[in-house]
N, C-alpha and C positions, 0 to 999 in steps of 0.2 A: 504493500500500500504506500509506504513512504517513498519507494522508488518511483511509483507513478506520480506522486505529488511533486517530487523533485523534477521529473521530466516535464510535467505540465507547467511548473514554474519557469523552467528554462524556455519552453515554447512561448509563454506569454510575455517574456521579457523583451522590451524594445530598446532600440539603439538609435541615437541621432547620427546622421551622416551628412556630409557636405561634399558635393561634387562641383568642380569648377572646370570650365573648358580650357584646355591648354592654349588654344588659339586666341582666346579672349577671356582672361581671368576675371573680368567684371561680371561675366555671366556665370551664375552659380545657382545651385539648387540645394536647399536645406530641408530635410524631412526626417521622419522617424520610420523605422522598419522593424519587423520582428527579428530578433537576434538569430533565428534559424534561416532567415532569408539568404538566398545566394547572391553573390556579388553581381552576377549578370542580371538577375531579376531586379535588383535595386537600381541598376543603370537604366533599365527599361522604364522604371517608375519615375526617374528623375525629371523627365519632360524636357531635357536639353539635348537629346540626341539629334543629329542632323536629319532633316526631313527628306533629304535625297537618298537616304539609305546607306550613307558612307559608314564604314566600320570604325567605331571608336571603342576604346577599352580604358579601364582604370590602369594608370601607369605607376610603376614603382619609382624609386629614386633615380634609377638609371634610364628611365624612359621606356622600359620594357613592359609589355602587357602583363597584368596579373591574371591568373586563371579565373575565368568567370564562374567556375564550379566551386570556388572557395566560399564558405559561409561568411557573411558580412561581419560576424564577430571576430574573425581572424585577421582582418585587414584594418589599416588606420581609419580614423573617423573622417579625415580630410584627404581627398584624393583628386588628382587631375584626371580629366577625361580627354583622350586624344587618340590619334591614329598610331598604329604600330609602324615603326620605321622600316619594318621588313615587308610592308604591303605597299604596292604601287599600282596605279591604274594607267595603262599604257596603250599606245597604238603600235601595231606591227609595222616596221619600216623596211626590214630586209628579210630575205628568206634563202636558206641554202640547206639542202639535205635534211628537211624536217626541223631545222633549227631557225627560229625567228630571232630577230635582233631589234632592240629598241634603244633609244637614248633618253634616260631619265634626267631631269634637271638637277637632282641632288645625288643620284647614285651613279650617273654616267652610263656606260654601255652595259646592257643586260641581255644575256642570251636566254631565250625562252623556248623550250621544245614545243612544237605544234602551233606557235603563234604566227599566223599568216599575215601577209602584207595588207594593211588597211583594217585588220581585226582589232577591235577594242576589247580589252580584258583586264580583270583584276588578277594580280600575280603575287605570289609569296617569294621573297628573295632569300635564298639559302645562305649558309655561312661560308661557302667556298669562295675564295678569291683566286681568279686566274691571272695570267700574265697581263701586264699593263692595267692592273686594277679592274679587270673584267669581272662582272658580276653574273650570277646565274639564278634563275628562278623557274617557277612553274605556275600554270593557270589553275584556278579553283573557282567554284561557283559559290556565291554568297548565300544562295537560297536553295531549298530542296536538298537533293543529294549533292554534296560538294564535289564529288568525283564520279566518273562514269567509266565503264569498260572501254578500252581503246585510248583513253587520255594518256598523254605523255607527261612525265614529271622528271625532275632532275634530283637525284638522291645519291647518298653515299652508301656503298655496300657495307653491311654491318661488320664491325670488327669481331664480334662474337655472336653466337646464335644466328637466327635468320630473320630478325625483325627490324623493320624501319618504321618511322612515324611521320605522317604527313600533317600539314597544318589544318587545324580545325577552327574555322571562323567563329563558331559559337563559343568556344572556350578561350580563343586567342593564343593558344599554344599548340605545339606539335604533339598531338595525342591520338591521332587516328592510326591504328596499327595495321600494317601490311606485312605479309610474308614475302621475303625476297627470294625469288626462284632463280636458281642457277645450277648448271650441271656440276660445277666444281667451285663452290663459293669460296673455299679457302685460298684459291689462287687470285681472287680479286678483292679480298677484304680491304676496305678503306678506299676503294676506287670510286670516284665521282663520275656518274654517267647518266645518260638518258634512259629511262625505264618506261615501259608500257604497262598500264594497269590492265591485267588480264582477267581480273574478277574484283567486284566491289560489292560488299554486303555490309551496311552499317551495323547490322545485328549479328553478323557471322564472319565468315572467312573472306579476307581480301588479299589479293596477291599482285605483285609487280614482277616484271622480268626485264633484265637488261637488254636494250636494243644495241647490240654491238655493230649493227650496220650503220647506226647513227654516230655512236661514240665508241669506237673500237678500243679495246684494251691494248696499250702499247706493249711490245715484246719486252721492253726494259722495265715494265712496271713491277715493283716489289710489294707484295701484299703486306699489310700490317699484321704482325704476329706478336702478340704480347709475350709469348714464351721466348721468342728470339730476342726480345728487348730486355729480358731479365738477366742481369749480370750475375756472375758467380757469387760475388759478395752479397747481393740482394737475396739470392737463393739461400745462402747460409743464414741470413737474418730471418727469412721466412721459416726455416727449419727450427730456429730457436723459438720463434713465436708459436709455432705449432706445438712444440713441447710444453710451452706455458699453458696452452689451451687445454692440455690433458689434466691439469691440476687446478681445481677450483681454489685451493689454498694459495697458489702462486698468482692466480689472476686477481685476487683481492689484495689491494695495496693500501698501506697506511699513508695518509697525506698529512704533511706538516706545513705550517706557515701558509695556509690557504688565503689568498687575497682575490677579491672580485675585481675584474677589469672591465666587465660589461654587465650591469645588473639586468638590463632588459632581456638580453639573450642568454643570461646565466652562464657566463664564461669567466673563468678565473685562472690563477696560476698558483703553483706551490711546489713543494719538494717531495720526491718519492724515493723509495729504495726497493729494488727487486733483484732476484737471482736470475742468472742467465746461463746456467750450466756448470757442472763440476764444482758446486759449492761457492761459486764466485758471486759477489754482490756488487750492485751498481747503484750509486746515488746520483740522481738527476733532477733537473728542473723539468716541470711538466706543464703543458696547457691542459686545463681541466674544464670539461663541458658538462652541462646538464643541471638538473634540479637536485638539491641536497636530499639525502635520505630522511624520511620521517623518524627513523630509528637512530641513525648515527650522524646526521648532518653532513658535514664535509670531511669527516675523519677518514673515510674509506672510499675507494673508487676502483674501477676495473681498467687494467691496462689495455688500450686498443692497439697502440703501436709504440715500439721503442724509439728512442731518439735517432735522428739521421743528421748528416752534416747540415748545419745551418737550420735545424729544426728541433724543437723540444720533443720530449715524449708526449704522447697523447693519451688522456685518461677521461673516461666517462663516469660521472657520479651515478649512483643507482636509483635516484629519485625519478618520478614520472610526472610530467606536467606539460600541457599544451603551451606552446610558445617557447619552450626551452630549446637550447641548441644541443646537438650531439655530433660527435665525430663518427662518420660512417664510411665504410669502404663500398664504392660503387661495384656491384657484382659483375662478374664476367658475362653473365647471362641474365636477361630479364630486368625488371625495375623494382624488385621487392627486397627489403631487408627486414630482419627481425629486431624487435625491441621488447625488453622484459619490463613488466610493471611489478615492482616488488610488493606493493600494497595489495594488488589483486592476485598476485602470484600467478600471473599469466604472461605468455609470450605472444605478442601481436605481430602481424605482418603489416608493414608500412610501405606504401608505394612512393617511389621517388618521382617528383614532378619534373616534367620537361620544361626547361627554360631556355630562351633563345641565346642568352649569354654564356651558357654552359653546354658544351657538346658532350653528352653522356658517353658516346662511343669513344671519344678521346680520353675520358676520365675513368673508363673501366679498369678496375684493379687498383685505383688510387683512393687515398683518404680525402674526404671533403668535410666541410662543416655544414650541417643542415639544421633547419628549424622545424620542429614538430608542429603540424597544423591539423585542425579538423578539416575533413573534406567530404562533401556530400556524396561523391561517387565511391571513394576508397575508404571512407570513415577516418582513417589516419594516414597522413602523408608527410613526407619530408620535402621541404623546399631548400635547395642548395643556396647558401648565402655566401660561400667563399671557400678558399683553401686554408689549411691550418696556418700557413705563414702570414695570411692576411690579418691574423689576430695576435701575432707575436708581439 
């Protein structure tokens, strides 16, 4: 009964929000919404969206769109609304071998697969930069099904597994999942090229296949292989870390001299000591992330990663609270990591959100700092906010 009362109280709670247009900050909208309202729904209610249907999103401090699927309670009260700098509306000017070419006043030359001369289209600009600052993008539809079978897109072959993600105009981020089909995908991992959508089902399986007749893979191309990039020294460090994982006693570290360096994100620093084989002990400075434990405060934490050259050791506190930071390793496959809630004594699966400024394929196998958020689709999600050295 008490659980239902708490849930009803949460649903009935309101929050004041203020949206201002990035292009004219004198235009603003102040109103109250239910705390369970989604960011995208709140923007629709604001009454200041362009009447011509232009896409605008709530922007973060870097000018990148926030995910419209986030609950309004997890974002700042005051936000700017504006277009994504990765979206452009263009006219096709040149055409060669199924590749269109346009000149954007702010982005310069953009190559767009399937964009014919004289065709007007809305495009998403990908993160790849070619020679002479050449940009690349692909077409999408703002309404209805955003993609169709036979559409051409420009994507990067996945570094691991077989999944790629296309832009979703509803959420403002790349979260529409496609399976990347290729006879020998390991030979082209990391290759940017033109792909054809061979099937698209918003509720089911969607697939793309590389069009090598349009963008052939050079004979000199070397696929990205995370195993080949791992040095012998790093492999030794991973072996030591693996041995630590086998012992809960060794994973739990005593923290001394804890000092907060960012109260909002719950980031601090302190001193730790741990063993690393054959009875040897090591004293180090550590970056410490997360919410303090209800039982032990900041006295104990769990070692995520030992120190590296020019980087402190990384430690997570055992508490659990939305809004806290955690240091997490981007998995080699998929978008999920596990997070333990000591109070509930449960382990939850958390989805890593796609953000334009962070290429997840490039970050696979690396440690990042992420913020725990509520999410209407995934329930619990991690939003990447930087790399560990950004908070040193």
